[in-house]
PyMOL Python script that loads the backbone (N, CA, C, O; Angstrom):
from pymol import cmd

cmd.read_pdbstr("""\
ATOM      1  N   MET A   1     107.043 -38.375 -71.608  1.00  0.00           N
ATOM      2  CA  MET A   1     106.473 -39.597 -72.257  1.00  0.00           C
ATOM      3  C   MET A   1     108.353 -40.366 -71.097  1.00  0.00           C
ATOM      4  O   MET A   1     109.260 -40.181 -71.909  1.00  0.00           O
ATOM      5  N   ASN A   2     108.624 -40.634 -70.542  1.00  0.00           N
ATOM      6  CA  ASN A   2     109.108 -41.417 -69.964  1.00  0.00           C
ATOM      7  C   ASN A   2     110.296 -41.659 -71.053  1.00  0.00           C
ATOM      8  O   ASN A   2     110.202 -41.342 -72.239  1.00  0.00           O
ATOM      9  N   GLY A   3     111.368 -42.240 -70.484  1.00  0.00           N
ATOM     10  CA  GLY A   3     112.838 -42.264 -70.706  1.00  0.00           C
ATOM     11  C   GLY A   3     112.385 -43.228 -72.367  1.00  0.00           C
ATOM     12  O   GLY A   3     112.066 -42.778 -73.467  1.00  0.00           O
ATOM     13  N   THR A   4     112.511 -44.356 -71.986  1.00  0.00           N
ATOM     14  CA  THR A   4     112.084 -45.071 -72.885  1.00  0.00           C
ATOM     15  C   THR A   4     111.861 -45.458 -74.442  1.00  0.00           C
ATOM     16  O   THR A   4     112.601 -45.929 -75.305  1.00  0.00           O
ATOM     17  N   THR A   5     110.219 -44.959 -74.405  1.00  0.00           N
ATOM     18  CA  THR A   5     109.401 -44.442 -74.824  1.00  0.00           C
ATOM     19  C   THR A   5     110.125 -43.059 -76.495  1.00  0.00           C
ATOM     20  O   THR A   5     109.922 -42.932 -77.702  1.00  0.00           O
ATOM     21  N   ASP A   6     111.119 -42.262 -75.207  1.00  0.00           N
ATOM     22  CA  ASP A   6     111.328 -41.565 -76.065  1.00  0.00           C
ATOM     23  C   ASP A   6     113.400 -41.882 -76.440  1.00  0.00           C
ATOM     24  O   ASP A   6     114.213 -41.624 -77.329  1.00  0.00           O
ATOM     25  N   ASP A   7     113.387 -42.150 -75.911  1.00  0.00           N
ATOM     26  CA  ASP A   7     114.726 -43.294 -77.258  1.00  0.00           C
ATOM     27  C   ASP A   7     114.283 -43.986 -78.140  1.00  0.00           C
ATOM     28  O   ASP A   7     114.791 -43.681 -79.219  1.00  0.00           O
ATOM     29  N   MET A   8     113.109 -45.300 -78.251  1.00  0.00           N
ATOM     30  CA  MET A   8     112.625 -45.340 -79.412  1.00  0.00           C
ATOM     31  C   MET A   8     112.002 -44.450 -80.344  1.00  0.00           C
ATOM     32  O   MET A   8     111.963 -44.988 -81.451  1.00  0.00           O
ATOM     33  N   GLN A   9     111.412 -43.102 -80.341  1.00  0.00           N
ATOM     34  CA  GLN A   9     111.130 -42.764 -80.269  1.00  0.00           C
ATOM     35  C   GLN A   9     112.437 -41.517 -81.268  1.00  0.00           C
ATOM     36  O   GLN A   9     112.129 -41.174 -82.410  1.00  0.00           O
ATOM     37  N   ARG A  10     113.153 -41.243 -80.928  1.00  0.00           N
ATOM     38  CA  ARG A  10     114.248 -40.962 -81.216  1.00  0.00           C
ATOM     39  C   ARG A  10     115.045 -41.753 -82.356  1.00  0.00           C
ATOM     40  O   ARG A  10     115.511 -41.366 -83.428  1.00  0.00           O
ATOM     41  N   ASP A  11     115.022 -43.592 -81.438  1.00  0.00           N
ATOM     42  CA  ASP A  11     115.531 -44.349 -83.021  1.00  0.00           C
ATOM     43  C   ASP A  11     114.600 -44.770 -83.856  1.00  0.00           C
ATOM     44  O   ASP A  11     114.705 -45.805 -84.514  1.00  0.00           O
ATOM     45  N   TYR A  12     113.742 -44.090 -83.882  1.00  0.00           N
ATOM     46  CA  TYR A  12     112.428 -44.721 -85.199  1.00  0.00           C
ATOM     47  C   TYR A  12     112.783 -43.237 -85.660  1.00  0.00           C
ATOM     48  O   TYR A  12     112.796 -43.188 -86.890  1.00  0.00           O
ATOM     49  N   SER A  13     113.031 -42.198 -85.155  1.00  0.00           N
ATOM     50  CA  SER A  13     112.608 -41.216 -86.371  1.00  0.00           C
ATOM     51  C   SER A  13     114.593 -41.059 -87.096  1.00  0.00           C
ATOM     52  O   SER A  13     114.699 -40.337 -88.088  1.00  0.00           O
ATOM     53  N   GLU A  14     115.766 -41.643 -86.618  1.00  0.00           N
ATOM     54  CA  GLU A  14     116.700 -41.375 -87.293  1.00  0.00           C
ATOM     55  C   GLU A  14     116.980 -42.424 -87.460  1.00  0.00           C
ATOM     56  O   GLU A  14     118.165 -42.749 -87.379  1.00  0.00           O
ATOM     57  N   LEU A  15     115.762 -43.566 -87.825  1.00  0.00           N
ATOM     58  CA  LEU A  15     115.986 -44.708 -88.621  1.00  0.00           C
ATOM     59  C   LEU A  15     115.373 -44.161 -90.225  1.00  0.00           C
ATOM     60  O   LEU A  15     116.025 -44.045 -91.263  1.00  0.00           O
ATOM     61  N   PHE A  16     114.024 -43.910 -90.016  1.00  0.00           N
ATOM     62  CA  PHE A  16     112.971 -43.027 -91.095  1.00  0.00           C
ATOM     63  C   PHE A  16     113.233 -42.193 -91.748  1.00  0.00           C
ATOM     64  O   PHE A  16     112.708 -42.083 -92.856  1.00  0.00           O
ATOM     65  N   ALA A  17     114.434 -41.031 -91.130  1.00  0.00           N
ATOM     66  CA  ALA A  17     114.928 -40.174 -92.030  1.00  0.00           C
ATOM     67  C   ALA A  17     115.913 -40.290 -93.152  1.00  0.00           C
ATOM     68  O   ALA A  17     115.991 -39.568 -94.146  1.00  0.00           O
ATOM     69  N   ARG A  18     116.549 -41.178 -92.871  1.00  0.00           N
ATOM     70  CA  ARG A  18     117.737 -41.477 -93.548  1.00  0.00           C
ATOM     71  C   ARG A  18     116.437 -41.972 -94.788  1.00  0.00           C
ATOM     72  O   ARG A  18     116.732 -41.316 -95.787  1.00  0.00           O
ATOM     73  N   GLN A  19     115.895 -42.339 -94.928  1.00  0.00           N
ATOM     74  CA  GLN A  19     115.140 -43.486 -96.273  1.00  0.00           C
ATOM     75  C   GLN A  19     114.236 -42.421 -96.875  1.00  0.00           C
ATOM     76  O   GLN A  19     113.819 -41.520 -96.148  1.00  0.00           O
ATOM     77  N   THR A  20     113.939 -42.471 -98.053  1.00  0.00           N
ATOM     78  CA  THR A  20     113.256 -41.894 -99.185  1.00  0.00           C
ATOM     79  C   THR A  20     111.918 -42.709 -99.944  1.00  0.00           C
ATOM     80  O   THR A  20     111.750 -43.705-100.648  1.00  0.00           O
ATOM     81  N   PRO A  21     111.427 -42.060 -99.578  1.00  0.00           N
ATOM     82  CA  PRO A  21     110.096 -43.303-100.011  1.00  0.00           C
ATOM     83  C   PRO A  21     110.066 -43.089-101.203  1.00  0.00           C
ATOM     84  O   PRO A  21     110.762 -42.216-101.722  1.00  0.00           O
ATOM     85  N   VAL A  22     109.193 -43.904-101.906  1.00  0.00           N
ATOM     86  CA  VAL A  22     109.204 -44.546-103.410  1.00  0.00           C
ATOM     87  C   VAL A  22     107.816 -43.793-103.413  1.00  0.00           C
ATOM     88  O   VAL A  22     106.926 -43.650-102.575  1.00  0.00           O
ATOM     89  N   ARG A  23     107.925 -43.561-104.131  1.00  0.00           N
ATOM     90  CA  ARG A  23     106.030 -43.265-104.307  1.00  0.00           C
ATOM     91  C   ARG A  23     105.546 -44.863-105.476  1.00  0.00           C
ATOM     92  O   ARG A  23     106.119 -45.372-106.439  1.00  0.00           O
ATOM     93  N   GLY A  24     104.009 -45.253-104.608  1.00  0.00           N
ATOM     94  CA  GLY A  24     104.396 -46.288-105.729  1.00  0.00           C
ATOM     95  C   GLY A  24     104.402 -47.628-105.479  1.00  0.00           C
ATOM     96  O   GLY A  24     103.758 -48.614-105.837  1.00  0.00           O
ATOM     97  N   LYS A  25     105.712 -47.267-104.448  1.00  0.00           N
ATOM     98  CA  LYS A  25     106.517 -49.159-104.536  1.00  0.00           C
ATOM     99  C   LYS A  25     105.507 -49.926-104.267  1.00  0.00           C
ATOM    100  O   LYS A  25     105.755 -50.950-104.904  1.00  0.00           O
ATOM    101  N   TYR A  26     104.324 -50.105-103.613  1.00  0.00           N
ATOM    102  CA  TYR A  26     103.953 -51.235-103.155  1.00  0.00           C
ATOM    103  C   TYR A  26     102.322 -50.862-104.080  1.00  0.00           C
ATOM    104  O   TYR A  26     101.522 -51.792-103.974  1.00  0.00           O
ATOM    105  N   PHE A  27     101.929 -49.933-104.724  1.00  0.00           N
ATOM    106  CA  PHE A  27     100.614 -50.180-105.226  1.00  0.00           C
ATOM    107  C   PHE A  27     100.600 -51.140-106.851  1.00  0.00           C
ATOM    108  O   PHE A  27      99.460 -51.349-107.265  1.00  0.00           O
ATOM    109  N   GLU A  28     101.639 -51.644-107.647  1.00  0.00           N
ATOM    110  CA  GLU A  28     100.515 -52.535-107.927  1.00  0.00           C
ATOM    111  C   GLU A  28     100.379 -53.734-106.951  1.00  0.00           C
ATOM    112  O   GLU A  28      99.409 -54.477-107.104  1.00  0.00           O
ATOM    113  N   GLN A  29     101.529 -54.056-105.673  1.00  0.00           N
ATOM    114  CA  GLN A  29     101.337 -55.293-105.172  1.00  0.00           C
ATOM    115  C   GLN A  29      99.372 -55.636-104.408  1.00  0.00           C
ATOM    116  O   GLN A  29      98.637 -56.620-104.322  1.00  0.00           O
ATOM    117  N   ALA A  30      99.285 -54.178-104.031  1.00  0.00           N
ATOM    118  CA  ALA A  30      98.182 -54.186-103.555  1.00  0.00           C
ATOM    119  C   ALA A  30      96.889 -53.676-104.303  1.00  0.00           C
ATOM    120  O   ALA A  30      95.941 -53.441-103.554  1.00  0.00           O
ATOM    121  N   MET A  31      96.693 -53.474-105.602  1.00  0.00           N
ATOM    122  CA  MET A  31      95.827 -54.263-106.886  1.00  0.00           C
ATOM    123  C   MET A  31      95.957 -55.187-106.848  1.00  0.00           C
ATOM    124  O   MET A  31      94.790 -55.580-106.848  1.00  0.00           O
ATOM    125  N   ARG A  32      96.731 -56.283-106.796  1.00  0.00           N
ATOM    126  CA  ARG A  32      96.808 -57.353-107.429  1.00  0.00           C
ATOM    127  C   ARG A  32      96.056 -58.481-105.858  1.00  0.00           C
ATOM    128  O   ARG A  32      95.297 -59.437-105.699  1.00  0.00           O
ATOM    129  N   ALA A  33      96.808 -57.646-105.125  1.00  0.00           N
ATOM    130  CA  ALA A  33      96.705 -58.364-102.957  1.00  0.00           C
ATOM    131  C   ALA A  33      94.276 -58.310-103.472  1.00  0.00           C
ATOM    132  O   ALA A  33      93.502 -59.267-103.425  1.00  0.00           O
ATOM    133  N   LYS A  34      93.873 -56.437-103.963  1.00  0.00           N
ATOM    134  CA  LYS A  34      92.637 -56.481-103.449  1.00  0.00           C
ATOM    135  C   LYS A  34      92.501 -56.838-105.201  1.00  0.00           C
ATOM    136  O   LYS A  34      92.512 -56.153-106.224  1.00  0.00           O
ATOM    137  N   ARG A  35      92.458 -57.325-105.096  1.00  0.00           N
ATOM    138  CA  ARG A  35      92.145 -57.819-107.550  1.00  0.00           C
ATOM    139  C   ARG A  35      91.144 -56.153-107.347  1.00  0.00           C
ATOM    140  O   ARG A  35      90.076 -56.043-107.950  1.00  0.00           O
ATOM    141  N   MET A  36      91.488 -55.397-106.762  1.00  0.00           N
ATOM    142  CA  MET A  36      90.558 -54.245-107.794  1.00  0.00           C
ATOM    143  C   MET A  36      90.235 -53.746-108.993  1.00  0.00           C
ATOM    144  O   MET A  36      91.401 -53.390-109.166  1.00  0.00           O
ATOM    145  N   VAL A  37      89.581 -53.313-110.216  1.00  0.00           N
ATOM    146  CA  VAL A  37      89.388 -52.763-111.417  1.00  0.00           C
ATOM    147  C   VAL A  37      88.453 -51.735-111.298  1.00  0.00           C
ATOM    148  O   VAL A  37      87.552 -51.425-110.519  1.00  0.00           O
ATOM    149  N   GLU A  38      88.967 -51.300-112.337  1.00  0.00           N
ATOM    150  CA  GLU A  38      87.844 -49.741-113.044  1.00  0.00           C
ATOM    151  C   GLU A  38      86.962 -49.830-113.544  1.00  0.00           C
ATOM    152  O   GLU A  38      86.680 -50.554-114.498  1.00  0.00           O
ATOM    153  N   ILE A  39      86.306 -49.049-112.945  1.00  0.00           N
ATOM    154  CA  ILE A  39      84.842 -49.029-113.437  1.00  0.00           C
ATOM    155  C   ILE A  39      84.662 -47.638-114.101  1.00  0.00           C
ATOM    156  O   ILE A  39      84.834 -46.506-113.649  1.00  0.00           O
ATOM    157  N   ASP A  40      84.351 -47.983-115.044  1.00  0.00           N
ATOM    158  CA  ASP A  40      83.687 -47.005-116.417  1.00  0.00           C
ATOM    159  C   ASP A  40      82.283 -46.436-115.408  1.00  0.00           C
ATOM    160  O   ASP A  40      81.724 -47.175-114.598  1.00  0.00           O
ATOM    161  N   SER A  41      81.865 -44.929-115.674  1.00  0.00           N
ATOM    162  CA  SER A  41      81.226 -44.714-115.477  1.00  0.00           C
ATOM    163  C   SER A  41      79.440 -44.742-115.279  1.00  0.00           C
ATOM    164  O   SER A  41      78.664 -44.509-114.353  1.00  0.00           O
ATOM    165  N   ASP A  42      79.341 -45.095-116.470  1.00  0.00           N
ATOM    166  CA  ASP A  42      78.454 -45.730-116.819  1.00  0.00           C
ATOM    167  C   ASP A  42      77.504 -47.214-116.279  1.00  0.00           C
ATOM    168  O   ASP A  42      76.318 -47.510-116.133  1.00  0.00           O
ATOM    169  N   VAL A  43      79.060 -47.974-116.082  1.00  0.00           N
ATOM    170  CA  VAL A  43      78.554 -49.124-115.756  1.00  0.00           C
ATOM    171  C   VAL A  43      78.213 -48.342-114.363  1.00  0.00           C
ATOM    172  O   VAL A  43      77.001 -48.389-114.148  1.00  0.00           O
ATOM    173  N   LEU A  44      79.068 -47.507-113.175  1.00  0.00           N
ATOM    174  CA  LEU A  44      78.820 -47.479-111.648  1.00  0.00           C
ATOM    175  C   LEU A  44      78.255 -46.568-111.804  1.00  0.00           C
ATOM    176  O   LEU A  44      78.553 -45.733-110.950  1.00  0.00           O
ATOM    177  N   GLN A  45      77.076 -46.020-112.925  1.00  0.00           N
ATOM    178  CA  GLN A  45      75.298 -45.562-112.500  1.00  0.00           C
ATOM    179  C   GLN A  45      74.788 -46.667-111.630  1.00  0.00           C
ATOM    180  O   GLN A  45      74.412 -46.739-110.460  1.00  0.00           O
ATOM    181  N   ALA A  46      74.964 -47.844-113.037  1.00  0.00           N
ATOM    182  CA  ALA A  46      73.995 -48.391-112.621  1.00  0.00           C
ATOM    183  C   ALA A  46      74.324 -49.277-111.974  1.00  0.00           C
ATOM    184  O   ALA A  46      73.558 -50.211-111.740  1.00  0.00           O
ATOM    185  N   PHE A  47      75.366 -49.228-111.583  1.00  0.00           N
ATOM    186  CA  PHE A  47      75.480 -50.843-109.674  1.00  0.00           C
ATOM    187  C   PHE A  47      76.995 -49.855-109.473  1.00  0.00           C
ATOM    188  O   PHE A  47      78.118 -49.867-109.979  1.00  0.00           O
ATOM    189  N   PRO A  48      75.910 -48.628-107.912  1.00  0.00           N
ATOM    190  CA  PRO A  48      76.386 -47.852-107.370  1.00  0.00           C
ATOM    191  C   PRO A  48      77.895 -48.533-105.976  1.00  0.00           C
ATOM    192  O   PRO A  48      78.935 -48.107-105.473  1.00  0.00           O
ATOM    193  N   THR A  49      76.718 -50.220-105.930  1.00  0.00           N
ATOM    194  CA  THR A  49      77.885 -50.623-105.012  1.00  0.00           C
ATOM    195  C   THR A  49      78.222 -52.108-105.287  1.00  0.00           C
ATOM    196  O   THR A  49      77.491 -52.891-105.895  1.00  0.00           O
ATOM    197  N   ALA A  50      79.997 -52.512-104.505  1.00  0.00           N
ATOM    198  CA  ALA A  50      80.367 -53.777-105.162  1.00  0.00           C
ATOM    199  C   ALA A  50      79.313 -54.760-105.323  1.00  0.00           C
ATOM    200  O   ALA A  50      79.123 -55.692-106.105  1.00  0.00           O
ATOM    201  N   LYS A  51      78.341 -53.989-103.796  1.00  0.00           N
ATOM    202  CA  LYS A  51      76.986 -54.969-103.969  1.00  0.00           C
ATOM    203  C   LYS A  51      76.267 -55.742-104.739  1.00  0.00           C
ATOM    204  O   LYS A  51      75.989 -56.934-104.870  1.00  0.00           O
ATOM    205  N   GLU A  52      76.110 -55.024-105.074  1.00  0.00           N
ATOM    206  CA  GLU A  52      75.231 -55.071-106.663  1.00  0.00           C
ATOM    207  C   GLU A  52      75.958 -55.545-108.020  1.00  0.00           C
ATOM    208  O   GLU A  52      75.633 -56.445-108.794  1.00  0.00           O
ATOM    209  N   LEU A  53      77.142 -54.572-108.066  1.00  0.00           N
ATOM    210  CA  LEU A  53      77.921 -55.304-108.839  1.00  0.00           C
ATOM    211  C   LEU A  53      78.180 -56.235-109.230  1.00  0.00           C
ATOM    212  O   LEU A  53      78.050 -56.547-110.414  1.00  0.00           O
ATOM    213  N   ASN A  54      78.729 -57.116-108.127  1.00  0.00           N
ATOM    214  CA  ASN A  54      79.148 -58.691-108.095  1.00  0.00           C
ATOM    215  C   ASN A  54      77.761 -58.987-107.901  1.00  0.00           C
ATOM    216  O   ASN A  54      77.830 -59.887-107.063  1.00  0.00           O
ATOM    217  N   ALA A  55      77.035 -58.880-108.043  1.00  0.00           N
ATOM    218  CA  ALA A  55      75.005 -60.032-108.190  1.00  0.00           C
ATOM    219  C   ALA A  55      74.989 -59.778-109.067  1.00  0.00           C
ATOM    220  O   ALA A  55      74.907 -60.846-109.675  1.00  0.00           O
ATOM    221  N   ALA A  56      75.020 -58.629-110.096  1.00  0.00           N
ATOM    222  CA  ALA A  56      74.711 -58.525-111.018  1.00  0.00           C
ATOM    223  C   ALA A  56      75.861 -59.438-112.562  1.00  0.00           C
ATOM    224  O   ALA A  56      75.698 -60.161-113.544  1.00  0.00           O
ATOM    225  N   LEU A  57      77.068 -58.653-111.729  1.00  0.00           N
ATOM    226  CA  LEU A  57      78.628 -60.389-112.654  1.00  0.00           C
ATOM    227  C   LEU A  57      78.035 -61.680-111.802  1.00  0.00           C
ATOM    228  O   LEU A  57      79.060 -62.098-111.265  1.00  0.00           O
ATOM    229  N   ARG A  58      77.077 -62.447-111.425  1.00  0.00           N
ATOM    230  CA  ARG A  58      77.882 -63.057-111.080  1.00  0.00           C
ATOM    231  C   ARG A  58      75.827 -64.148-111.769  1.00  0.00           C
ATOM    232  O   ARG A  58      75.466 -65.293-112.045  1.00  0.00           O
ATOM    233  N   SER A  59      75.422 -63.219-111.718  1.00  0.00           N
ATOM    234  CA  SER A  59      73.949 -63.805-113.027  1.00  0.00           C
ATOM    235  C   SER A  59      74.510 -63.971-114.649  1.00  0.00           C
ATOM    236  O   SER A  59      74.427 -64.963-115.373  1.00  0.00           O
ATOM    237  N   LEU A  60      74.856 -63.195-114.817  1.00  0.00           N
ATOM    238  CA  LEU A  60      75.587 -63.223-116.308  1.00  0.00           C
ATOM    239  C   LEU A  60      76.756 -63.894-116.307  1.00  0.00           C
ATOM    240  O   LEU A  60      77.420 -63.956-117.341  1.00  0.00           O
ATOM    241  N   ILE A  61      77.225 -64.571-114.985  1.00  0.00           N
ATOM    242  CA  ILE A  61      78.130 -65.668-115.443  1.00  0.00           C
ATOM    243  C   ILE A  61      77.167 -67.020-115.320  1.00  0.00           C
ATOM    244  O   ILE A  61      77.110 -68.027-116.026  1.00  0.00           O
ATOM    245  N   ALA A  62      76.699 -66.765-114.559  1.00  0.00           N
ATOM    246  CA  ALA A  62      75.871 -67.750-114.815  1.00  0.00           C
ATOM    247  C   ALA A  62      74.969 -68.808-115.223  1.00  0.00           C
ATOM    248  O   ALA A  62      74.910 -70.009-114.959  1.00  0.00           O
ATOM    249  N   ALA A  63      73.886 -67.567-116.363  1.00  0.00           N
ATOM    250  CA  ALA A  63      73.648 -67.315-117.250  1.00  0.00           C
ATOM    251  C   ALA A  63      74.284 -67.913-118.777  1.00  0.00           C
ATOM    252  O   ALA A  63      73.691 -68.447-119.714  1.00  0.00           O
ATOM    253  N   SER A  64      75.601 -67.611-118.606  1.00  0.00           N
ATOM    254  CA  SER A  64      76.323 -67.983-119.851  1.00  0.00           C
ATOM    255  C   SER A  64      77.493 -69.184-119.730  1.00  0.00           C
ATOM    256  O   SER A  64      78.412 -69.637-120.412  1.00  0.00           O
ATOM    257  N   ARG A  65      77.043 -69.343-118.794  1.00  0.00           N
ATOM    258  CA  ARG A  65      77.859 -70.921-118.380  1.00  0.00           C
ATOM    259  C   ARG A  65      76.320 -72.252-118.642  1.00  0.00           C
ATOM    260  O   ARG A  65      76.481 -73.408-119.033  1.00  0.00           O
ATOM    261  N   HIS A  66      74.889 -71.569-118.264  1.00  0.00           N
ATOM    262  CA  HIS A  66      74.150 -72.645-119.043  1.00  0.00           C
ATOM    263  C   HIS A  66      74.025 -72.646-120.321  1.00  0.00           C
ATOM    264  O   HIS A  66      74.075 -73.726-120.912  1.00  0.00           O
ATOM    265  N   VAL A  67      73.785 -71.133-121.213  1.00  0.00           N
ATOM    266  CA  VAL A  67      73.892 -71.216-122.923  1.00  0.00           C
ATOM    267  C   VAL A  67      75.651 -72.110-123.447  1.00  0.00           C
ATOM    268  O   VAL A  67      75.900 -72.794-124.439  1.00  0.00           O
ATOM    269  N   HIS A  68      76.297 -71.811-122.606  1.00  0.00           N
ATOM    270  CA  HIS A  68      77.503 -72.952-123.080  1.00  0.00           C
ATOM    271  C   HIS A  68      77.084 -74.058-122.858  1.00  0.00           C
ATOM    272  O   HIS A  68      77.586 -74.767-123.731  1.00  0.00           O
ATOM    273  N   LEU A  69      76.542 -74.582-122.299  1.00  0.00           N
ATOM    274  CA  LEU A  69      76.473 -76.324-121.230  1.00  0.00           C
ATOM    275  C   LEU A  69      74.942 -76.072-122.747  1.00  0.00           C
ATOM    276  O   LEU A  69      75.039 -76.878-123.672  1.00  0.00           O
ATOM    277  N   LYS A  70      74.088 -75.328-122.814  1.00  0.00           N
ATOM    278  CA  LYS A  70      73.124 -75.354-123.874  1.00  0.00           C
ATOM    279  C   LYS A  70      73.801 -75.621-125.215  1.00  0.00           C
ATOM    280  O   LYS A  70      73.327 -76.678-125.633  1.00  0.00           O
ATOM    281  N   ASP A  71      74.579 -75.203-125.964  1.00  0.00           N
ATOM    282  CA  ASP A  71      75.245 -75.142-126.929  1.00  0.00           C
ATOM    283  C   ASP A  71      76.243 -76.019-126.723  1.00  0.00           C
ATOM    284  O   ASP A  71      77.236 -75.913-127.444  1.00  0.00           O
ATOM    285  N   ALA A  72      76.206 -76.851-125.913  1.00  0.00           N
ATOM    286  CA  ALA A  72      77.106 -78.338-126.561  1.00  0.00           C
ATOM    287  C   ALA A  72      76.205 -79.484-126.688  1.00  0.00           C
ATOM    288  O   ALA A  72      76.481 -80.577-127.183  1.00  0.00           O
ATOM    289  N   SER A  73      74.917 -79.041-126.098  1.00  0.00           N
ATOM    290  CA  SER A  73      74.430 -80.593-126.493  1.00  0.00           C
ATOM    291  C   SER A  73      73.847 -80.550-127.577  1.00  0.00           C
ATOM    292  O   SER A  73      73.395 -81.581-128.076  1.00  0.00           O
TER     293      SER A  73
END
""", "prot")
cmd.dss("prot")
cmd.show_as("cartoon", "prot")
cmd.util.cbc("prot")
cmd.orient("prot")
């Protein structure tokens, strides 16, 4: 490594050596950003991919809207 890279490495090492990591600090934020949910194993067996699960949920949403519109008439 050259002198500049060595200096930067030393600076960063000293900076981060003083910090204490916090387990799960950004977990909730990450879950909200990705909107992740836990899928039960029986559902996962029926829909092994996100694409399949999302397609099934969209079909269910469309069907429920149709039923609600019918009931409102």
